C-alpha positions as CSV (number, residue, x, y, z in Angstrom):
1,M,19.6,41.4,-11.7
2,A,17.1,43.2,-14.0
3,K,14.2,41.4,-15.8
4,Y,13.9,42.8,-19.1
5,P,11.8,42.5,-21.8
6,T,12.4,40.2,-24.4
7,W,10.1,41.4,-27.4
8,A,7.7,44.6,-28.5
9,R,4.3,44.1,-27.6
10,G,2.8,46.9,-29.6
11,G,2.6,50.9,-29.7
12,M,-1.0,51.1,-28.5
13,M,-2.4,51.1,-25.0
14,V,-4.7,47.8,-23.9
15,D,-6.2,46.7,-20.9
16,W,-5.3,43.0,-21.6
17,E,-1.9,43.1,-21.6
18,Q,0.9,44.8,-19.4
19,R,3.1,46.9,-21.4
20,I,5.2,50.2,-20.8
21,D,4.4,52.2,-17.3
22,F,5.5,55.3,-18.5
23,D,4.6,57.2,-15.5
24,R,7.3,54.6,-13.4
25,M,9.6,55.1,-16.1
26,R,9.6,59.0,-15.6
27,K,10.0,58.5,-12.2
28,E,12.9,55.7,-12.3
29,R,14.8,58.2,-14.7
30,V,14.8,61.3,-12.4
31,A,15.8,59.2,-9.3
32,K,18.4,57.4,-11.1
33,T,20.0,60.6,-11.9
34,Q,19.7,62.2,-8.6
35,A,21.3,59.4,-7.2
36,A,24.2,59.6,-9.5
37,M,24.2,63.2,-8.5
38,K,24.5,62.5,-5.2
39,K,27.2,60.0,-5.7
40,A,29.1,62.3,-8.1
41,G,28.9,65.3,-5.6
42,I,26.7,67.3,-8.3
43,D,24.4,69.8,-6.6
44,A,22.3,70.9,-9.6
45,L,22.0,70.2,-13.2
46,V,21.3,72.9,-15.7
47,L,20.9,71.3,-19.0
48,W,19.9,72.2,-22.6
49,K,20.6,68.9,-24.7
50,D,17.7,67.6,-26.3
51,E,18.1,63.9,-24.9
52,N,18.8,65.2,-21.6
53,V,15.4,67.5,-21.5
54,R,13.5,64.4,-22.9
55,Y,15.1,61.7,-20.4
56,L,14.2,64.0,-17.3
57,T,10.7,65.7,-18.2
58,S,9.1,63.7,-21.0
59,A,8.7,66.7,-23.0
60,R,7.8,65.7,-26.6
61,V,7.9,69.3,-28.4
62,I,8.4,70.8,-31.9
63,M,12.0,70.2,-32.8
64,I,13.3,72.8,-35.0
65,Q,16.5,72.2,-37.0
66,F,19.9,73.5,-35.7
67,R,18.2,75.0,-32.4
68,S,19.7,72.4,-29.7
69,S,20.4,74.4,-26.7
70,T,18.5,77.5,-27.5
71,T,14.6,76.7,-26.8
72,Y,14.2,73.8,-24.4
73,G,16.1,72.9,-21.1
74,V,15.9,71.6,-17.6
75,L,16.8,72.0,-14.3
76,L,17.2,69.3,-11.1
77,H,18.7,69.2,-8.0
78,Q,19.3,66.5,-5.5
79,E,15.8,66.2,-4.5
80,G,12.1,67.3,-6.0
81,D,10.9,67.1,-9.4
82,P,12.7,68.5,-12.5
83,T,12.2,72.7,-14.0
84,L,11.3,72.3,-17.5
85,L,12.2,75.3,-19.6
86,A,10.6,75.2,-22.9
87,S,9.0,77.6,-25.8
88,S,6.4,79.8,-24.9
89,G,4.4,78.4,-27.9
90,E,4.3,74.9,-25.8
91,A,2.8,76.6,-23.0
92,H,-0.6,75.6,-23.1
93,R,0.0,72.2,-24.1
94,I,2.2,71.4,-21.1
95,Q,-0.3,72.7,-18.6
96,E,-3.0,71.0,-20.4
97,C,-1.1,67.4,-21.1
98,M,1.7,66.9,-18.6
99,P,0.6,66.9,-15.0
100,W,4.0,65.3,-13.8
101,I,5.4,68.8,-14.7
102,K,5.2,71.1,-11.6
103,D,7.3,73.6,-12.7
104,Y,7.6,75.3,-16.1
105,I,9.3,78.1,-17.2
106,P,8.0,80.0,-20.8
107,I,11.0,81.2,-22.7
108,G,12.0,82.7,-25.9
109,I,14.6,81.3,-28.8
110,L,17.8,82.2,-26.4
111,E,19.7,84.0,-28.9
112,E,18.8,87.5,-28.2
113,P,21.4,88.7,-25.3
114,G,18.5,90.5,-23.5
115,M,16.1,87.2,-23.4
116,V,19.1,85.0,-22.2
117,E,19.7,87.6,-19.4
118,N,16.5,87.5,-18.5
119,T,15.9,83.7,-18.4
120,V,19.2,83.3,-16.4
121,R,18.7,86.2,-13.8
122,D,15.4,86.1,-13.5
123,E,14.3,82.3,-13.7
124,I,17.3,80.1,-13.4
125,V,19.4,82.0,-10.8
126,P,16.3,82.6,-8.2
127,R,15.3,78.6,-8.4
128,L,19.1,77.8,-7.8
129,K,19.2,79.8,-4.6
130,K,16.3,78.3,-3.5
131,W,17.5,75.1,-3.4
132,G,20.6,76.0,-1.9
133,V,23.2,75.4,-4.4
134,A,23.8,78.8,-6.2
135,N,27.3,78.7,-4.6
136,K,27.9,74.8,-4.9
137,K,28.8,72.4,-7.6
138,I,26.4,72.5,-10.9
139,G,26.8,70.6,-14.2
140,L,26.1,71.6,-17.6
141,D,26.0,70.2,-20.9
142,L,25.3,72.1,-24.0
143,H,25.3,75.9,-23.5
144,T,25.6,78.9,-25.8
145,F,28.4,81.3,-25.0
146,M,25.6,83.9,-23.9
147,Q,24.2,81.2,-21.6
148,R,27.4,80.3,-20.0
149,Q,28.4,84.3,-19.7
150,A,25.2,84.8,-18.0
151,L,25.5,82.0,-15.6
152,D,29.0,83.2,-14.5
153,K,27.7,86.9,-14.1
154,H,25.4,85.9,-11.6
155,L,26.5,82.8,-10.0
156,P,30.0,83.7,-9.0
157,E,30.3,81.5,-6.4
158,A,29.1,78.4,-8.2
159,K,31.8,75.6,-9.4
160,F,30.7,74.4,-13.0
161,V,31.4,71.2,-13.8
162,D,30.7,68.6,-16.5
163,G,27.1,67.6,-16.9
164,E,27.1,65.8,-20.3
165,R,29.4,62.7,-19.8
166,F,27.8,62.6,-16.3
167,M,24.5,62.4,-18.0
168,Y,25.5,59.8,-20.6
169,M,27.0,57.8,-18.4
170,S,24.3,57.8,-15.8
171,R,21.8,56.7,-18.6
172,V,24.1,54.5,-20.2
173,Q,22.1,51.3,-18.3
174,K,18.5,51.0,-19.2
175,T,15.7,50.4,-17.2
176,P,13.2,47.5,-17.9
177,D,10.7,50.2,-19.1
178,E,13.5,51.8,-21.1
179,V,14.5,48.7,-22.6
180,A,10.8,48.0,-23.6
181,C,10.6,51.2,-25.3
182,L,13.7,50.6,-27.1
183,L,12.1,47.4,-28.5
184,Q,9.2,48.7,-29.9
185,A,11.4,51.2,-31.3
186,C,13.3,48.5,-33.1
187,A,10.2,46.6,-34.3
188,V,9.2,50.2,-36.0
189,A,12.8,50.7,-37.3
190,D,12.9,46.9,-38.6
191,A,9.3,47.7,-40.4
192,V,10.9,50.9,-41.9
193,T,14.1,48.7,-43.1
194,Q,11.7,46.1,-44.6
195,T,9.6,48.4,-46.4
196,A,12.7,50.0,-47.8
197,L,14.2,46.7,-48.7
198,D,10.8,45.6,-50.4
199,A,10.9,49.5,-52.6
200,V,14.3,48.7,-54.0
201,R,14.3,47.7,-58.0
202,P,16.4,48.9,-60.8
203,G,14.8,51.7,-62.3
204,I,13.7,54.1,-59.2
205,R,16.0,56.5,-57.3
206,E,17.4,56.6,-53.9
207,F,15.0,59.5,-53.1
208,D,11.7,57.3,-53.9
209,V,13.1,54.4,-51.5
210,A,13.5,57.0,-48.7
211,A,10.1,58.1,-49.3
212,E,8.6,55.0,-49.1
213,A,10.7,54.2,-46.3
214,M,9.2,57.5,-44.3
215,K,5.5,56.7,-45.0
216,T,6.0,53.6,-43.0
217,L,7.9,55.7,-40.0
218,F,5.1,57.8,-39.6
219,T,2.2,54.9,-40.3
220,H,3.9,52.9,-37.1
221,C,3.9,55.9,-34.9
222,G,7.5,57.1,-35.2
223,E,8.6,60.7,-34.1
224,F,11.3,60.8,-36.7
225,A,14.2,58.8,-38.3
226,H,17.7,57.8,-36.5
227,L,18.9,60.4,-39.0
228,A,17.8,64.1,-39.9
229,S,18.0,62.9,-43.5
230,P,17.3,59.2,-44.2
231,F,20.6,57.2,-45.5
232,V,19.7,55.7,-48.6
233,A,22.8,54.6,-51.0
234,A,22.8,52.7,-54.1
235,G,25.7,51.6,-56.0
236,E,29.1,53.8,-56.6
237,H,27.4,56.0,-53.7
238,M,28.5,53.7,-51.1
239,A,31.9,53.3,-52.1
240,P,32.9,55.7,-50.8
241,P,29.8,56.3,-48.6
242,T,27.0,59.4,-49.8
243,R,25.1,59.4,-46.5
244,F,22.0,60.9,-47.7
245,P,19.7,60.0,-50.2
246,T,19.8,61.3,-53.7
247,D,18.3,61.6,-57.0
248,K,20.2,58.7,-58.4
249,I,18.7,55.8,-60.2
250,I,19.1,52.3,-59.0
251,R,20.9,50.3,-61.5
252,N,20.7,46.4,-62.0
253,G,23.6,44.9,-59.9
254,D,23.7,48.1,-57.4
255,I,24.6,47.4,-53.7
256,V,21.5,49.9,-52.3
257,F,22.4,50.5,-48.3
258,I,19.3,51.6,-45.9
259,D,20.2,53.0,-42.6
260,I,16.7,55.2,-41.2
261,G,15.9,53.9,-37.8
262,A,12.9,55.1,-35.8
263,C,12.4,57.3,-32.5
264,W,9.1,55.7,-30.7
265,N,8.5,57.7,-27.7
266,G,11.8,59.5,-27.5
267,Y,14.1,56.2,-27.8
268,F,15.7,55.4,-31.1
269,G,16.0,52.1,-32.8
270,D,18.9,51.8,-35.1
271,C,18.8,49.2,-38.1
272,G,20.6,49.2,-41.2
273,R,20.6,46.7,-44.4
274,A,22.3,46.5,-47.7
275,T,20.2,44.6,-50.4
276,L,21.3,44.0,-54.3
277,A,19.0,45.5,-56.9
278,G,18.5,42.8,-59.7
279,E,21.4,40.6,-60.6
280,P,23.8,38.8,-60.5
281,P,26.0,40.0,-57.8
282,H,29.6,41.0,-58.5
283,P,32.1,38.4,-56.5
284,M,33.7,41.3,-54.9
285,Q,30.3,42.4,-53.9
286,Q,29.5,39.2,-52.1
287,K,33.2,39.3,-50.3
288,V,32.9,42.3,-48.7
289,Y,29.1,41.6,-47.8
290,T,29.7,38.3,-46.4
291,T,33.1,40.0,-44.6
292,V,31.2,42.2,-42.9
293,Y,28.5,40.0,-41.9
294,K,31.2,37.6,-40.2
295,A,32.3,40.5,-38.4
296,L,28.9,41.9,-37.3
297,K,28.6,38.5,-35.8
298,R,31.9,37.6,-34.5
299,G,31.9,41.2,-32.8
300,I,28.6,41.1,-31.1
301,A,29.5,38.0,-29.8
302,K,32.2,39.5,-27.7
303,M,29.8,42.4,-26.2
304,R,29.5,40.0,-22.8
305,V,29.5,41.7,-19.5
306,G,33.2,41.8,-18.3
307,C,34.8,42.4,-21.8
308,T,35.2,45.8,-22.8
309,N,34.5,47.9,-26.3
310,D,38.1,47.6,-27.4
311,D,37.8,43.4,-26.5
312,A,34.7,43.9,-29.7
313,A,36.4,46.2,-31.8
314,Q,39.3,43.7,-32.1
315,E,37.0,41.0,-33.4
316,F,35.5,42.9,-35.8
317,I,39.1,44.0,-37.1
318,E,40.2,40.6,-37.0
319,E,37.6,39.1,-38.9
320,A,38.1,42.0,-41.7
321,R,42.0,40.9,-41.4
322,L,41.1,37.5,-42.4
323,A,39.2,38.5,-45.9
324,G,42.2,41.1,-46.5
325,L,39.9,44.2,-46.1
326,E,40.8,45.6,-42.6
327,K,42.2,48.8,-44.2
328,N,38.9,49.1,-45.9
329,F,36.9,50.3,-43.1
330,I,35.0,53.6,-43.4
331,K,37.1,56.2,-41.1
332,L,34.2,56.0,-38.2
333,F,33.5,54.1,-35.3
334,I,32.0,50.5,-35.4
335,G,29.4,51.0,-32.9
336,H,27.9,53.5,-30.7
337,G,25.5,53.8,-27.6
338,C,22.1,54.3,-28.4
339,G,19.0,55.1,-26.3
340,I,17.2,58.3,-26.0
341,S,20.2,60.0,-27.8
342,P,20.3,58.4,-31.5
343,N,24.4,58.2,-31.1
344,E,26.6,58.8,-27.9
345,P,29.4,57.0,-26.0
346,P,30.7,54.6,-25.4
347,Y,32.0,54.0,-28.6
348,I,33.1,50.9,-30.1
349,G,36.0,50.7,-32.8
350,E,36.3,54.3,-32.5
351,V,39.3,55.4,-34.7
352,M,39.9,58.8,-33.3
353,P,42.2,59.4,-30.8
354,G,40.9,59.8,-27.3
355,A,38.1,57.7,-26.9
356,G,37.7,55.8,-23.7
357,S,37.8,52.0,-22.9
358,V,34.6,50.7,-20.9
359,K,33.4,47.6,-19.8
360,F,30.1,46.2,-21.1
361,E,27.2,46.1,-18.5
362,P,23.9,44.7,-18.0
363,G,21.3,47.4,-19.6
364,M,23.6,49.3,-22.0
365,T,22.7,49.3,-25.4
366,F,24.7,49.7,-28.7
367,A,24.0,50.1,-32.4
368,V,26.4,48.2,-34.0
369,E,27.4,49.1,-37.9
370,P,30.6,47.6,-39.5
371,L,31.1,49.4,-43.0
372,I,33.7,48.3,-45.6
373,F,33.8,49.5,-48.9
374,V,36.1,48.7,-52.0
375,P,36.0,51.4,-54.7
376,G,36.3,51.0,-58.6
377,V,33.5,47.7,-58.7
378,P,30.6,48.2,-61.1
379,G,27.2,48.7,-58.8
380,G,29.6,49.3,-56.1
381,A,30.9,47.1,-53.3
382,G,30.4,49.3,-50.2
383,V,28.4,47.4,-47.2
384,R,27.4,48.1,-43.8
385,L,25.0,46.2,-41.9
386,E,23.5,47.3,-38.7
387,D,22.0,45.9,-35.2
388,H,20.9,47.2,-32.1
389,I,22.3,45.5,-29.2
390,L,21.1,45.2,-25.3
391,V,23.7,43.8,-23.3
392,T,22.7,41.4,-20.5
393,E,24.4,39.1,-18.3
394,D,23.5,36.0,-20.3
395,G,25.0,37.5,-22.9
396,P,24.2,39.9,-25.8
397,V,20.7,40.1,-27.4
398,Y,19.6,41.0,-30.8
399,M,16.9,43.7,-30.8
400,T,16.6,44.4,-34.4
401,R,15.4,41.5,-36.7
402,A,15.4,42.7,-40.3
403,P,16.6,40.2,-42.6
404,Y,20.2,40.3,-44.4
405,C,20.3,39.5,-48.2
406,K,20.8,36.0,-49.0
407,K,22.2,36.6,-52.5
408,L,25.0,38.7,-51.2
409,L,26.2,36.1,-48.5
410,L,28.7,33.3,-49.3
411,Q,28.3,30.0,-47.7
412,D,31.2,28.6,-46.2
């Protein structure tokens, strides 16, 4: 049974305390993936999703919006080190700062047909042939049409299989070092959330709250937020939810929701809290908040080894039903996997058809975030509360600790 760390020790390198062994973590992630490849009969991987590249290479690089799958990639076979494909603009830094990368291919942004052709023909295919896997089973994740077309052209005997689900299922159980990273990410996320909560008052805007929180994110060494745009919504903007900040002025009696989170060393900590600007609260605001709080606690309590995501989902829904609010959930999942990807399967309470049923296993981590709203209430009656949870042999562990709002929580 893995012995997981239980608290965030800090983000600095120190000589007086054992913290995260990043070299060990890198090696364990690659070894774990290669073991899963052998078990699944996958001979090689050609991957372009940001989280898979980070997981297998520890490459932190410039992130350009809407460019995933065209600027950074990784190749891996069942033995040996990964090959990193990365923007030529990163070449000097990779060579100087990342000694664990033994094989690096500089590339341009792979949106020009000729650049895609050259990269596949001259760089990717020769390596796959050298490894003896060009005619075997190769897992793929996110590829553009041109990338896939070039692979089909130059690897006619290969059998391409789903490497995307393979990767997130091989990543789903975290190592102790990964858990330590997540705990630190959650500590930063708590600090970001606390800054936002402290900033909330009548008269300022949603933008102002987001700005203060983002300053804390960067002063605490976060890489970026859980979301591309911070989720700060006040009053009627939470019923239904507007999931980005605006110039809306926060007014007395508004519920204000904050969901920003933090990425630290590639791992995402996710935390969401709702608070009240001014007072007094509307009775419906208190009813919704209390229902969401009770549902959160009840559902998380079911996240135990041997239970399923469906079992937990039923607990959230049943608690809402007791308050007559089971039809007031946002049309979205209640929880999602969260680690080196900010949002991925398995999902809890997914409302769209096709989601799988999965048993909870030790080392799984989830962001759990029930959201219920009732329209037409002055100051808004939409509430989400979100905590980051680690599943262990002894039960669920809260990785986030930001405070709940006592003014909105009714006592039994």
